[in-house]
N, C-alpha and C positions, 0 to 999 in steps of 0.2 A: 559176434560169433556165438553159435550155439554151444551150450555146455558140453565139454568133452570132445569138441571137434579138433581135427588135426589137419593142418595144411601140409601137402607134400608134392613133390614133383618126381617124374619118372627118373629112376636111377640115382636119386639123392635122398638124404635123410630128411625126416620131417622138419618143416620150417617153423611151425608153431606147435609146440607139444604141451598138452595139458598135463602138468605134473600131479595136480590135485584138482578135481572138478569142484565147481561152486556148489556148496551144500544147499539143501532146501532152506535151511535156516543157518545163517552164519552167526558167529558169536563175537561180540566186541566187549572186551573187559578193560575197564579203566580203573587204575588205582591212583586217585587224586592225591593220596598221601605220599606217593613215591616220586618225589621231585628229582629229576635227573640233572637239569642244568637250567640256567637262566637263558632266555631268548632275547638277544639284543635286537632292538628296533632296526638297527642298521642293516639287517638282512633284507629289508624292504626298500633298498635304495633303487634309484632309476638312473637313466643315462641320457645325456643330451649331446648331440654332435651335429654340426652344420653339414647335413647330408640330405639329399632329396629336398623335401619341403618341411623339414623339422624346425629349422630356425626361420630362415627367410621364406615367405609364403606360408608360414605356419605360426609358430609362437610369436614371432615379430609381426606386428599388425600392418606394416607398410604394404600398400596395395600395388605399387609400381615395381617393375623389374628394370634393372639397368637405368636408374634415375639420373646417372651422371654421363650417359652417352659414351661409355667406354667400349673399347675393342678387347677381344681376348678373354672375356669373362666366362665363356663356355668353351670346353674342349671341342675339337672338330666333330667328334662323335656325338656330343650333346647338341651341337648346332644342327647337325643333320637330323637328329631326332626331333628337335623343335620345328624344323621346316617340313618334316614329314607330317607331323601332327597338325601343323598350321601352315598350309602351302602359301597363304597370303604373305608370309614373311619373306618369301623369295624375292618379291618385287622390292621389298625394303632394302635388301642387300644390294640389289641392282642400282638403287638410288643413293647408296652410301649411307643409309640410315642404320645406326647400330641396332641390333636385335634387342628386344622385340618391338621397337618403335616402328610405326607405319606412317606413310604419307596420309594426310587428310584426304587428298584427291590425287590418286596415282596418275590420272590422265594429264596432270600438269607437267609430269616429267621431272627434270632435274632442277630442284629449287633448294637443295641442301648441300652444306659443306661442313665436313669435320674440320675443326680448328685445333691445332696441337700446341701444347707448351705454355699456354697462358689461361688455363681453365680455373674456374672457381673451386672445383674439386677434382682431384686426381689429374689425369693427363689430357683428356679430350673435352671439348665443348662443341656445340652444334650451332652453326649459323643457318638461319632460315630467311629466304628472300621471297616476300609476298608478291603475288601477281595481281596488279591493280584490276579491280572489278571482279575478282574471284576470291573464294574462300581458300586461303592457303594456311597450312599448318601441319601438325603431327598429331598422332593419336596412339593410344595403347589400349588393348583389350584388358579389362579388369573384371573381377567378380566381387561384388559388393555384399556385405552382410546385411542386406536390407531386412532380413527377418528380425534383426536386432536394432538397427539404427538407420535413419535416413540422412544423418548429418555427417559431412566429411570435411576435413580441414587439410590444407596443403600449403606448400611454399615452393619457391623456385628462385634461382639466381639468373639474372639477365643483365645485359648491357645494350643500350640503344646504339645502333649503327647509323641509320638514316631513315628519313621518311616519317610516316605516322608512328604514334607511340602506344596505341591501344592493343592490349593483348587480352583475349577472352579465354577463360578457363571454363570448360563445360563437361557435363556428363550427358551422354546420349545412349539410346539403345544401340547395341552393336550393329554396325553397318547401316545405321539409319540416320537421317539428317535432323530428326526431332531433338530439340534441346530439352532435357529434363531438368537441368539445373545449370546455372552459369553465373559468372562474375567477371566484370571488366576491370583490368588493372592498367594504369598508365605507367609505362616503362620509359622514363625520361633520362635516367642517369646513364652517362657514357662509361662509367666504371662498374665493375661487378657489384650488384646490389641485390639484397634478398627481399623478395616480395611474398606476401601471404594472401590466402584466399579461403573462402568457406563456401561449400556447395551443399544445399539442402534439397533433397529429392521430394517431390510431391508424393503423397500417399498413394500406393497402388499402381504406380506407373512402371515399376520394375519388379519382377517376381524373383524370389530366391532361386539361385542356380542359373539365372539368366544373365548372359554376359552384357557388359556395358562398354562404352568407349570413353576413356578420358581424353579430352580434346584440348589442344592448344592452338588457337586460331589468331592469325595476325590480321591487321586492317590495311587496306589501300596499298600504298607503295612501301610499306614498312620493311625494314631490314633489321634483324635482331640476332643477338647471340645468347644462347640458352645453356643452362647447366644445372645440375643437382636439384631435381624435382623431388617432392614428397607428396603423397596422398594417403592420409590416415583416416580411419573411422574416428569420429569426434569422441567416442567413448573409450578409445584406447587407454590403457593404464600404463603411463610412462613408456609408451611404445609397444606394450604387450597386448595381445589379443585377450579381451576379457572372458570370452567363452573358454579359451584354452586355460587361462588362469583358474577359472572356477573348477573345471574338471581336474586340473592338477592339484588344487587344494583338497579336493575330495579323495584323492589317492592316498593322502596322509603319508607320503613318502618322507622319511627323515633325511635322506641324502639325495643329491643330484650330482652325478658325475659329469664334468665338462671335459670330454676327451674323445679319443677315437683316432682313426688314421690321420685326420687333419692335424693332430697334435704335432707330428714330426716336421711340419713346415709352418706352424702357427707362431707368430711373434706377437706377444700380448700387447706391446706398445702400439701396434696398429689399431687396436680396438679401444683406446681411451682418448679423452679430450673431446672437443665439440664434435657432435655426430656428423654435421654437414661438412666437416673438414677431414674426416677419416677417408683413407685411400681405398678405392674399390680395386679388387684384384681377383685373380683366379684361385679357387680352392684346388690346390694341386692334386689332392687325393680323389676328389669326386667330379672334377671337370665342371663345376658350377661356380657362380659368383660368390665371393666373400666380400660383402659390402663393409664389414667391420662396424656397422651401426649397432649390432648386438655384440658387445665386448664384455670386458670384466665387470664394469659397473652395472651393466644391464643384467648380466648373469647373477650377480649378487643380489640385485633387487628382486629378480624372479624368485630366488631362493627364499628371501625374506617374506615375500608375499604368500608363498605356499608352505612356510614353516619348515623348510629343509636346510640342512647344512651343505655348504659347497664341498665337493671333492674334485680336485683339479689335477689333470695330467699335464706335466711340463714337457717342453720340447727337448727331447734328447736326440733328435735327428739333426736338424740344422741349427739347433739352439746351443747355448753355452751354459755352463754352471752359473756364471754371473747373471745371465738373463733370467734363469730360473730363480735365483736368490732374490733378485729385484722384484720379481712377480710375487713371491712369498711376502716380501716386505710391503708391497703395495696392498695386497689383499688383507694382510694383518692390520694395516692402518684403517681399512674400510670395512672391517667386519668385527663384530663383537660376539664372543671374546676375541682378543687380539692375538691369539696363538693357538696352537694345538690342532689345526685343521688337518684333514687328510690330503696328502699330496702324492700323486702317482708318478713314479720315475719312468716316463715314457709309456708307449703303447705298442704292444705286439712287435717289439724290437726284433723278434726272431723272424719276422716276415719281410721279404725283399720288396714288398709294396710300400713299406714305410721309408720315407726319405732318410738317408744317412744312417740306416740300420747298422749296428756294430757287428764286426766279426766276432766269433766266439772268443778269440784271443783278447779282444778289447772290452768285452762285456762287463766283467767284474770290476775292472778299474774305472770304467765309465760310470757304473752305478755308484761306486764309492765316492768319486769326485763330486757328483751331483748331490749325493747325500751330505757330504761334508759342507758344501756351499749352503745348502738349505738349512742344515742344523746350526750353522754359524749365525744365521738370521733368527731362526726360531727353534731353539733346542727342544721344544715340546711338540714340534711337527711330527705327525704320524705318517710314515713313509711306506708306500706300496711299491716294491720293486717289480719289474716285469717278469712274470713267470710264464710257463708254457701251458698249453691246453692239456687236459687230462688224458688224452690218448697218445701222449708222447712227451712226458714232462721230465723224465729222469736226467737226461744229459744237460739240458738247458738249466733246469733248477739247480742241478749239482754245481754248475759254474757259479751261479749267483751265491750259492751257499759257501763258496770259498772266501767271500768277504768276511771281515771280522764281525762277530756278534755286535748288534747295535747299529749296523749300517742301515737296516730297514726293519719295519715291524710286521710286514705282510709280504707274501708273494702272490701276485695276481694269477688268475686263470680265466680263460674265456671258453665258451662253447656256443659257437654260431654254426648251426648244423643244417644241412639240407635233408630234411626228413624223408623226402621222396627218393633219395639217392641210396637205393638198397641193392644188395648183391644178388638177390633172387631175381631171375629172369621172369618176365611176364607176371610180376607180382600183382595180386589183387589189391584193390583199395583197402579191404579189411586187413590184409597182411601188413600193408604199409602203416595203417593206423596202430595196430597192436605193437608193431616193432618200434614205432615212435613213442608210444605211451610208456614203453619199457626203458627208454634211454636214461631217465633219472636214476634208475636202480643201479646201472653200471657206473654212472658218474659218481654216485655215492661211494661205491667200492674203490674207485680210483682216487677219490679225495682222501680216503683213509690211508691209502698207500703213499700219497704225496705228503701228507702230514707226518707219516712215519719216517720218510726220508729226511724231513726237516728235523725231527726230534732226535735223529741219530747223530746230528752234528753237535759237537760240544759247544755249549753256550747258547744254543738255539732252542732247546727243548723247553716248552712252556712259555716261550717269549715271542716266537714268530708263528703266525698262522696264515691261512689262505684268505684271499679276497676274490670273490667271483665277480669281476668288474664288467663282464658282458655275457649275456646269454639270450639266445634267440633261435626260433624255428623258422627256417627260410623256405620250407616246402621243396620246390623243385619239380613238382608235377601237380596238375590241377586239383587232384583229390587228396593230396597229402596234408597232414596237419601243418598249418602255416600260422605265422603271427597274426594274420587277419581273420582266421576262421575259428569255428567252434572246436575243431580238432586240435588246433594250437592252444586253445584255452584249456582243454583237458590236460595236455602235456604241461602247460604252465602250472596247473594245480599240483600235478605230481612232482614237478621240480620244486615248487615252494614247500611241499611236504618234506622233500629231501633236504632242503636248506634248513628248515626248522629242526629236523632231527640232528643235523650236523653243525648247528650254529656255534657250538663250542669250539670247533676248529675252523669254521668259515663264518666269522662274525660280521663280514661285510659282503654285500651282494648288490649288484645293479642290473635290473632288468633293462634290456634294450627294447624300446626306449620310452622316455616320457612323452616324446613327440614322434610321430610316425612309428613304423614297426608295430610293436605290441601295445602301444599306448594310445595317445590322442592323435587324431587326424584332422586336417582341414582341407577340404576339396571344394572348389568353386564357392568359397566363402562360408561353407557349412562345416561346423565343427562337430565331430562325433568321436566315439571311443570304440575300440575293438572288444570282442568277447574276452580276450586275455586281460584287457584293462579291468573289466569287471571282476574277473577272478582275483587279480592282484588286489583290487580294492576290498573284496570280501575278506582277504587274509590280513591286509595291512590295517583295516579298520577294527579287526577283532581285538579285544582286550586280552592278549595272550603274552604272558611274561615269563612263565615257568613251565618247562617241558615235563610232563608226567608220564608214567608208564602206561602203555596200552598194547593189547594184543588183539588180533583179528584173524579168525580161521576161515577165510573166504575163498580158498582155492588159489592155485598158482599155475603159471605157464612159463615156458621157456621159448626163446627166439633163436633161430639159426639163419644165417644169410640175410640178416636184417640191414639196418642203416649202416653204411660203410664205416662210419667212425667207430661204431660199436656193434658189429654184426651178430655177436653171440652173447646173449644175456640169459642167465638161468634164474629160475625161481622168482618170477615177477608176481607179486600179489595182485589178484583181481581188485580187491578192495584195499586201498592204501589209506591207513588211518593214523593221524597224529593227534595227540591230546595235550592241552595246555590249560593252566589256570592263570588268572590275573595275579597281580602282585600280592594281594592279601588273601587269595584263595577263595574269594566270594563268587567267582564266576569261572565256569569250566567251558572250554570250547573244543569241539571235535572238528578237525579238518579231514574231509573224506573224499577220495577220488575213486570212482568206479570205472575201471579200465575195460570192463566187459562191453563188447559192442552190442550184445543182444539180450543180456540178462539183467533184469532188475533184481538187485540183491536184497533179500530180506535179512535183517540182522537183529538179533536179540542183544540189547545193550545193557551191560551190568556196570554200575557205578559204585566203586568202593571208596570209603572215606570221603563221601560227598553226598549229603542229603539234598536231593534236587527239589527245586520249586516245582509247582504243578505244571508249568508250561516251559517250552523251549522255543527260542527264535531260530527259524530255519531259513537258510538262503541256498538256492539251488540254481546252478547254471547248466543248461543243456538245451538242445534244439533238435528239430526234426532231422536235420542232416549235419554231419560233421563239417561239411563245406559251407554251411551258412556263415554269412558275415554281415557286418554293419557297413553302410556306405552313406554317401551324401543324400541319396534318395530315400533310404530307410535307415536312419541313424540309430534306431533302437530295436532293430530286428531281433538281436540276441542280447538279452539282459537277464539278470538273475530274477527268479521268482521268490518272493519273500512270504513267509507264513509263520503262524504260531501253532505249535503242536502240543497236544496234551501228553503229559507223562504219567502213565498209570502208576499207582503205588505198588502194584504186584507185577513187576516185569514190564519191559518196554521194548517193543519191536518197531524198527523203522525200516522203510523200504528206500533203498538208494537207486535212483533211475539208472539205466544203462548209460554208459558214456557220459558221465556227469561229474560235476564238482559240487560238494555240499559242505556248508559250514553250519554247525549247530552250536548255539550258545545257550547255556543253562545257568541260572542263578542258584546259589545255595539257599536252601529254605531258611 
């Protein structure tokens, strides 16, 4: 937006009002000697929930879906979506093959039978009847990470029924008969037996992003019963995708929250014990499979590998206090130190989409009984009670605050917002962008009000704070700031600035999420990160431990009829600046967000009580369009630009590109 511009509609007040225009030269004044508060690392937490492809088909390296041939793993809506996207699956359903398995040769007709009640895993197994003289079997389309490895290992359960005993496991180009890799296994046992295999692809035979078929082929007159397959890249790290682990490590997140809507129907015991014996079931919240192969032990291992602490939400929907206490006991035995972890008492219990959500009359008592059960196991456990979102927190949080002091340490809040959902009719993309960029300003004001409500309760002041355990920009229209695009990354930078400024009252925060959404993605075997991921990494990697005073006179604007959650927001700074030093004061970092859509802001930077070294490290994220995004075909389209900038001894002017996030780090001379 040009300096001084105003958006308006006929018969209505201006929608974007420039209160103070951007000056020709802005001024940033940093007083490194005026320390305001410590910045806890825990504001850079992240969030993991089995939704979409975050866990299965994502962090978890397993390449096959529905490996145990179960029914009911997808909701009808999701099944319809699968068959719309892949019409070949319709014929599988007609032949009684569980989705997404397909017949090797559909022309053979009915050669398959679901068998119930005596499976190697869960409830169903699949009997296959070979047709003598023809290739008979099953297949599943997979995307292999051939850009990283050509070796794949697998296993399956089988029992011989009659006829020949040879089973061939193959990888083929999708819908092609050519065998790229194969191994023959003799299945002779008449009881359930586990068999293993290894498939090595020749170099150059399959390109990245190109689909392949995993094929199970029988011989001659063979009849066999199959169950519980697995196909993993040979370089998987205890079942985890190594590309995902690497990007997650580079985020330097100190916390990973294991929670979300699935929490209210998740029973942790389903996800422990031998992986190939864990029951496959429907994820009630999201209509997708929950294989339970990624459970508590796997989550803790992931946390260990990326250097993060676990933060776990317990089931306060269909679960019991005893179940929650047993989970705390189990985790404390399997994690070091053996106590004092963060435990969240439910998730969004105010929402009727969460199974078994409490009535208002039940809320405080239910929170108290779960708290008591957990504290009996681990008195040092830090408890996060379910709080409400910042656009309507007073009544709900007030109920939680009727519990005795000491019941919990934090009240949670979430902000998952459709940035394209604005009140203004026929809103331009520029209006939507500026309204979205302003959201953290109003969230900050509401957080202060929420903390004030807590502090007014006797026994709570100074002892209970807020935990921002989910935040995300969901777009809602193609041009809106979204967790996948550069516009969403700019909003992420502004939100992180807000969190740093308010970390004294919001010491815990979890960006949605470490997988999918604003974090790491895997599509067709290719792992990549969003622009918001890189902004998060710019912040979390900075050596910032102490918030110091900073002012910036860069101009301000106000929003009316903006995003429905917060349509009116006053006095939004065009250049949002936060300053922090490291623990010993030897390094100063400036976190800067330029909200202006069309103006590069030149700013004179004055550093007090800090003698700067001759150069500064500068990291900038911006792109040609706010709708730019990374994807499997262009995984690094939007990434930060890194440079070293000279700092003159007589005054320093830096230019902040329009619609950008900049992190500047300076050592003390």
